[in-house]
N, C-alpha and C positions, 0 to 999 in steps of 0.2 A: 358249767352252769353257775349262775350267781343267784343267791337267795337272800332276801331281806328277812330278818327275824325280829319280830315285834312281840312285846309282851306287856300286859298291864296298861292298856290304853286308858281305861277308866273314864270313859265319856269325856275325855279332854280333846276336843276337836282342834283347838289351837295347836296343841302339841303334835297330834297325829298329822295334821296338814303340813306342818313344818318338817316333820320327819319324812313324809312322802316326797316333798319337794327336794329335800336334801338327798334322798335316794336317787331321784332323777338327775340332780346336779352331778352326782358321782357316776353317771353312766347308766343308771337303771339296773333292773334285775329281771331274771326270767320268771321267778316265783316269789310270792310273799307267804311266809309262814307266820302264823299268829299263835301265841302260846296262852291265849285265854285272858279273861277279864277285859273284854271289850268295853263293858259297861261297869257302873258302880262308881260312887264317890263324886264324879264330875257332872257338869251341867248339860251335856249334849249327847245323850246316849243314842238317840235315833240318828243323829248326824254322823256319829262315828261308825255305826253299823253300815249306813249307806255308803260312806266314803270307802270304808274297808272293803265292802263287797264289790265295789267297782274294780278292785284289783284281783278278784277271784282267788281269795286266799285259801291256803290249806290251814285250817283253824281247829283248835281244840277248845273245849269248854273250861272256863274258870269258875271258881266258887261264886263270884259275884254275878256271872252270867246265869248260872243255875238258881242263885238266890232270887234274882229279879223275876224269874219265870215260875217260881214256886217248886222247883225241883230240889231245893236244898232249904232246910228249915232256917229261918232267920234267927232262931235261938243260938245258932252256931256262930253268929257274928257279934262283934261288940256293938254297943248301942248306936253309935253314930254311923257305923257301916250298915246296920240293919235299917236305920232311918233312910239312908241314901238308897238302899235296895228297894224299899217300899216306894219312895219317890220315883225311882227309875221305872218301876213296873207301870206306873200311871202314864209315863211319857212314851211308851212303846206302842207301835201299831201291831195288829194281829200278825202281819208279815214279819215284823221284827221279832216278836215273841216266838213265832214258829222257827225262825232261823236259830235263835239261841237254844231253844228246846232240843233241836236236832243235832247240835254240835256233839261230836264224839269226845270221850274223855281222854283218849290217846290216839295217836296216829303214827304209823311207821312210814317214814320217808327215806328210802335208800338205807344208809347206815345210821340214820337218826331216829330215835323215838322222841316224839313230841308229847309233852304233858304240861299241865299248868303247875301243879304242886310238886309231885314226885312220882316216879314209877310205882312205888308201893301204894301211895294214896294220891291219885291224880288231882283231886280237888282241894285237899285240906292240909297236907303235910308240907312244911317249909324245909327245903334242903338248905340249912343254915349253919351246918357244922360238919367237921370231918367225920364224926361218928354217924350222923344221919346219912351222909353221902355214902359211907362205907356199906351200910346196910342196904342202900338202894341199888348198888351195883349188882346185887343178886336178883333184882326184879326186872332187868331187861337183858336181852341176849346180844344185841349188837355192840358196836364200838362206842357209839355216842348217844347221849340223851340231852335234850334241850328242855329247860324248865323256866318258869317265871315265879310269881307269887311272893318272893322276898323283896322284889323291887331293887335288888342290889346286883350289879354286874360282877360275876364271880364264877370261877370254874373249880372243879374238884377232879383231880387226876389220880387214877389208880396206878400205883407203881409197886409192883411185887407185893409186899405185905404191908404197905402203908398208903395213906391218902395224902396227897399234897394239894393245898388250896392255892389258887392262882388269881391274883387281882387282875381285873381287866380294865386297863386305862384306855382313854379315848385315843383312837388312831393306832394303837399298838397291836400288831397282829399276833395271833396264836396259831401256830401250825399244828394241824391235827394229823398225827401219824397213826401208828397201830396201837397206841395206848388208849385204854378206855377212859372216857371223860364225861362228866356232867357239867353242862354250861348254862349259865343264866345271863341273858343279854341286858339285864336291867329293865327299868320301866319307862315306857313312852310317856305315860300321863301322870305318874306320881312317884318320882324317884325318892329313895330313902337312904341314900348313901352320903348325904350332906352336900350333894351337887344338884341344884334344881333343874339343870338342863335335861331335856329329854334324852333317853338312852335307847339305842337299838343296835343291831349288828348286821353285817353282811358276811355271808359265807360264799367263798369262791372255790368251787371244786377243783379248778385248775390251780394246783399248788396247795390245795387243802387248807386254805387260809381263812380263819375266822377273825373278824375285826369288829370291835365295838366302836361306835361313834356317839358323841354327845353334841347336841345342838340346842342353842338358845331359842326359846319361843316366847310369845307374849303372855307371861304368867299373869300379869295384871288383868288382861282381858278375860282370862279364864276365871280369875277370882271375882271379877265384877259380875260375870254371868252366874256364878255360884251364889253370891250374895243376893242377887235379884231373884233367884229361884228359891231362896230360903233354905239352902243346904247348910248342914252344921258348920259353925265357924271354925272348929279345929281342922276340918278338912280344907277350908279355904286358906288358913294361915300356913299350913304345913308346906304348901306348894312353893312358897318363896324361899324356904330354907332347905328343901329337899330331905325332909325327915318324916 
């Protein structure tokens, strides 16, 4: 089975469309798994929900998804993120809101736990260091956990009494054996690792191969839509630098 793993789409329809086309160009997949934050920050939340749902995804909630529907207090967000959440809520249909409201916080798929933030705190915690990763291995039982939220493609592998971090470069495969591992595929819609290209992953159970891909999309088109919508300028400018 081949699965596409997407995270942090953030209402960036240009990026999502490009990623889905790239997946088809690579032979397609059997399932799409989404690690949350379909909406927030970007200019086309409804369009992203519609397009993603066409692929019948296995999806968990992100903090921006729940923030947009009132299931997470906006005081937990920084000011520009809160402003974008409020704007997003006004652009969603009742059907869109219902879809986001009903997203689970975690899903178990075979050997994988899917969460947005972390197993310990699915909505809010960033798995961004070895020490945080080490704590989180005790919060799930299987071999593998997939997370988003940091917008950085990275893996943390549990090896006896230590945690090893593994950078995930575009096109380089990571073979998943019997070691326990937490993996982040990076962000589709707002990368933060200094590379503005959209990031996603494909997992192929035949060979247990996990591979991150980076694809260029029309950043300027997304920025123009954000400016037209009146979204905060810092959210617009960060797309071109991937920070």
